[in-house]
TORTI-258505 format. One record per atom (N, C-alpha, C): x, y, z; residue in one letter. Coordinates in nm, 4 decimals. Each point is the difference from the previous one (the first is absolute). Layout:
// TORTI-258505
> X	Y	Z	a
...
//
This chain:
// TORTI-258505
> 0.0808	-0.1206	0.0000	x
> -0.0808	0.1206	0.0000	x
> 0.0849	0.1268	0.0000	x
> 0.1209	-0.0093	0.0483	x
> 0.0837	0.1197	0.0091	x
> 0.0984	0.0130	-0.1154	x
> -0.0280	-0.0650	-0.1108	x
> 0.0929	0.0021	-0.1126	x
> 0.0166	0.1407	-0.0567	x
> -0.1031	0.0841	0.0092	x
> 0.0120	0.1364	-0.0508	x
> 0.1009	0.0812	0.0803	x
> 0.0207	-0.0354	0.1255	x
> 0.0934	0.0744	0.0851	x
> 0.1452	-0.0281	-0.0356	x
> 0.0265	-0.1106	-0.0671	x
> 0.1384	-0.0323	-0.0350	x
> 0.0585	0.1012	-0.0975	x
> -0.0811	0.0643	-0.0803	x
> 0.0506	0.0987	-0.0947	x
> 0.0310	0.1341	0.0608	x
> -0.0647	0.0322	0.1103	x
> 0.0178	0.1310	0.0610	x
> 0.1361	0.0125	0.0681	x
> 0.0438	-0.1032	0.0668	x
> 0.1274	0.0069	0.0707	x
> 0.1180	0.0213	-0.0940	x
> 0.0181	-0.0784	-0.1065	x
> 0.1139	0.0269	-0.0883	x
> -0.0049	0.1383	-0.0644	x
> -0.1197	0.0461	-0.0341	x
> -0.0113	0.1330	-0.0584	x
> 0.0406	0.1087	0.0985	x
> -0.0437	-0.0137	0.1248	x
> 0.0365	0.1017	0.0988	x
> 0.1490	-0.0067	0.0343	x
> 0.0567	-0.1197	0.0024	x
> 0.1446	-0.0129	0.0237	x
> 0.0770	0.0641	-0.1146	x
> -0.0417	-0.0257	-0.1231	x
> 0.0661	0.0609	-0.1153	x
> -0.0159	0.1517	-0.0001	x
> -0.1152	0.0478	0.0412	x
> -0.0225	0.1441	0.0087	x
> 0.0985	0.0647	0.0966	x
> 0.0079	-0.0535	0.1217	x
> 0.0890	0.0598	0.0990	x
> 0.1464	-0.0140	-0.0396	x
> 0.0352	-0.1098	-0.0613	x
> 0.1378	-0.0180	-0.0452	x
> 0.0343	0.1005	-0.1097	x
> -0.0930	0.0227	-0.0909	x
> 0.0276	0.0899	-0.1120	x
> 0.0108	0.1455	0.0426	x
> -0.0656	0.0404	0.1077	x
> 0.0116	0.1388	0.0446	x
> 0.1103	0.0159	0.1047	x
> 0.0728	-0.1082	0.0258	x
> 0.1158	0.0091	0.0879	x
> -0.0300	-0.0139	0.1478	x
> -0.1112	-0.0604	0.0338	x
> -0.0350	-0.0215	0.1406	x
> 0.0105	-0.1495	0.0299	x
> 0.1170	-0.0403	0.0421	x
> 0.0252	-0.1425	0.0215	x
> -0.0654	-0.0517	0.1276	x
> -0.0083	0.0808	0.1037	x
> -0.0560	-0.0464	0.1270	x
> -0.1460	-0.0427	-0.0117	x
> -0.0892	0.0819	-0.0587	x
> -0.1385	-0.0487	-0.0173	x
> -0.0093	-0.1229	-0.0891	x
> 0.0844	-0.0073	-0.1022	x
> -0.0007	-0.1172	-0.0878	x
> 0.0404	-0.1249	0.0773	x
> 0.0986	0.0129	0.0861	x
> 0.0437	-0.1137	0.0809	x
> -0.1077	-0.0424	0.0997	x
> -0.0659	0.0960	0.0605	x
> -0.1067	-0.0309	0.0964	x
> -0.1135	-0.0756	-0.0686	x
> -0.0390	0.0455	-0.1192	x
> -0.1075	-0.0676	-0.0720	x
> 0.0434	-0.1399	-0.0424	x
> 0.1244	-0.0130	-0.0442	x
> 0.0493	-0.1300	-0.0429	x
> 0.0002	-0.1004	0.1140	x
> 0.0441	0.0426	0.1161	x
> 0.0092	-0.0907	0.1143	x
> -0.1308	-0.0156	0.0760	x
> -0.0977	0.0823	-0.0293	x
> -0.1226	0.0001	0.0804	x
> -0.0751	-0.1325	-0.0052	x
> -0.0202	-0.0547	-0.1183	x
> -0.0814	-0.1211	-0.0071	x
> 0.0704	-0.1204	0.0594	x
> 0.1179	-0.0316	-0.0475	x
> 0.0680	-0.1222	0.0432	x
> 0.0582	0.0099	0.1398	x
> 0.0590	0.1119	0.0333	x
> 0.0721	0.0092	0.1265	x
> -0.0808	0.0575	0.1137	x
> -0.0518	0.1196	-0.0205	x
> -0.0651	0.0709	0.1096	x
> -0.1410	-0.0501	0.0295	x
> -0.0674	-0.0533	-0.0988	x
> -0.1398	-0.0379	0.0192	x
> -0.0235	-0.1510	0.0010	x
> 0.0524	-0.0710	-0.0973	x
> -0.0329	-0.1414	-0.0148	x
> 0.0536	-0.0853	0.1151	x
> 0.1248	0.0177	0.0348	x
> 0.0592	-0.0838	0.1050	x
> -0.0705	0.0198	0.1347	x
> -0.0221	0.1246	0.0456	x
> -0.0741	0.0137	0.1262	x
> -0.1426	-0.0549	-0.0054	x
> -0.0665	0.0167	-0.1155	x
> -0.1358	-0.0530	-0.0118	x
> -0.0013	-0.1523	0.0029	x
> 0.1013	-0.0629	-0.0593	x
> 0.0079	-0.1469	0.0042	x
> 0.0198	-0.0487	0.1431	x
> 0.0644	0.0798	0.0820	x
> 0.0221	-0.0380	0.1396	x
> -0.1231	0.0298	0.0858	x
> -0.0654	0.1131	-0.0234	x
> -0.1091	0.0455	0.0872	x
> -0.1339	-0.0639	-0.0339	x
> -0.0368	-0.0058	-0.1279	x
> -0.1345	-0.0455	-0.0373	x
> -0.0315	-0.1443	0.0394	x
> 0.0942	-0.0942	-0.0042	x
> -0.0351	-0.1354	0.0443	x
> -0.0387	-0.0083	0.1472	x
> 0.0409	0.0956	0.0801	x
> -0.0407	0.0020	0.1402	x
> -0.1503	0.0222	0.0145	x
> -0.0575	0.0727	-0.0957	x
> -0.1423	0.0322	0.0062	x
> -0.0854	-0.0885	-0.0910	x
> 0.0541	-0.0389	-0.1168	x
> -0.0785	-0.0733	-0.0993	x
> 0.0484	-0.1423	-0.0243	x
> 0.0996	-0.0445	0.0725	x
> 0.0543	-0.1336	-0.0226	x
> 0.0782	-0.0050	-0.1298	x
> -0.0028	-0.1142	-0.0653	x
> 0.0758	-0.0169	-0.1237	x
> -0.0529	0.0890	-0.1115	x
> -0.1273	0.0371	0.0057	x
> -0.0555	0.0910	-0.1003	x
> 0.0660	0.1373	0.0067	x
> 0.0528	0.0375	0.1150	x
> 0.0681	0.1281	0.0138	x
> 0.1203	0.0123	-0.0913	x
> 0.0665	-0.1116	-0.0256	x
> 0.1135	0.0022	-0.0921	x
> -0.0484	0.0292	-0.1415	x
> -0.1149	-0.0539	-0.0361	x
> -0.0563	0.0249	-0.1328	x
> -0.0485	0.1436	-0.0148	x
> -0.0513	0.0589	0.1073	x
> -0.0487	0.1371	-0.0045	x
> 0.1128	0.1016	-0.0003	x
> 0.1173	-0.0364	0.0429	x
> 0.1110	0.0940	0.0141	x
> 0.0403	0.0606	-0.1347	x
> 0.0034	-0.0795	-0.1050	x
> 0.0407	0.0503	-0.1310	x
> -0.0916	0.1088	-0.0541	x
> -0.1305	-0.0251	-0.0103	x
> -0.0897	0.1046	-0.0502	x
> -0.0047	0.1242	0.0887	x
> 0.0077	-0.0192	0.1310	x
> -0.0007	0.1159	0.0891	x
> 0.1264	0.0823	-0.0191	x
> 0.1143	-0.0653	-0.0146	x
> 0.1252	0.0717	-0.0261	x
> -0.0077	0.0728	-0.1341	x
> -0.0629	-0.0611	-0.0998	x
> -0.0163	0.0656	-0.1300	x
> -0.0852	0.1254	0.0118	x
> -0.1101	-0.0097	0.0714	x
> -0.0886	0.1155	0.0175	x
> 0.0731	0.1128	0.0714	x
> 0.0691	-0.0323	0.1091	x
> 0.0704	0.1033	0.0758	x
> 0.1138	0.0624	-0.0801	x
> 0.0740	-0.0799	-0.0756	x
> 0.1077	0.0532	-0.0832	x
> -0.0565	0.0863	-0.1129	x
> -0.1119	-0.0412	-0.0550	x
> -0.0683	0.0783	-0.1039	x
> -0.0412	0.1359	0.0548	x
> -0.0600	0.0023	0.1184	x
> -0.0425	0.1261	0.0603	x
> 0.1198	0.0876	0.0354	x
> 0.1067	-0.0610	0.0492	x
> 0.1221	0.0759	0.0309	x
> 0.0576	0.0624	-0.1269	x
> 0.0035	-0.0743	-0.1086	x
> 0.0522	0.0524	-0.1266	x
> -0.0821	0.1182	-0.0482	x
> -0.1313	-0.0158	0.0011	x
> -0.0863	0.1106	-0.0431	x
> 0.0150	0.1214	0.0889	x
> 0.0066	-0.0216	0.1300	x
> 0.0158	0.1108	0.0941	x
> 0.1294	0.0770	-0.0272	x
> 0.1095	-0.0730	-0.0174	x
> 0.1292	0.0657	-0.0198	x
> 0.0055	0.0736	-0.1337	x
> -0.0571	-0.0572	-0.1043	x
> 0.0010	0.0664	-0.1309	x
> -0.0883	0.1242	0.0023	x
> -0.1199	-0.0105	0.0544	x
> -0.0885	0.1166	0.0033	x
> 0.0544	0.1098	0.0896	x
> 0.0650	-0.0367	0.1087	x
> 0.0618	0.1003	0.0872	x
> 0.1119	0.0721	-0.0752	x
> 0.0751	-0.0746	-0.0813	x
> 0.1065	0.0626	-0.0773	x
> -0.0583	0.0880	-0.1109	x
> -0.1099	-0.0420	-0.0601	x
> -0.0636	0.0814	-0.1042	x
> -0.0451	0.1347	0.0555	x
> -0.0482	0.0021	0.1239	x
> -0.0451	0.1253	0.0602	x
> 0.1152	0.0976	0.0214	x
> 0.1197	-0.0529	0.0204	x
> 0.1168	0.0855	0.0235	x
> 0.0561	0.0577	-0.1293	x
> -0.0392	-0.0566	-0.1148	x
> 0.0510	0.0485	-0.1289	x
> -0.0582	0.1373	-0.0329	x
> 0.0845	0.0847	-0.0566	x
> -0.0546	0.1296	-0.0410	x
> -0.0883	-0.0146	-0.1234	x
> -0.1010	0.0822	-0.0081	x
> -0.0906	-0.0031	-0.1157	x
> 0.0698	0.0640	-0.1203	x
> -0.0267	-0.0571	-0.1142	x
> 0.0639	0.0515	-0.1219	x
> -0.0929	0.0970	-0.0689	x
//
């Protein structure tokens, strides 16, 4: 169900890399696999049992998708109008 979110992360990483902002690009890159997925795989089985491991992937995708959109839109607001 979260397949549409897979396209947003690489685009936002490429955007930040191309404008010379490596830190936001690194945060977005590491957000799904490192910052979100691993803790969710550890925490969710405590509440949902083995199904929690299955839910961790889509939840990490949703959160990484929202983080990417938030960071890109926040950067767009800082851009001067042409």
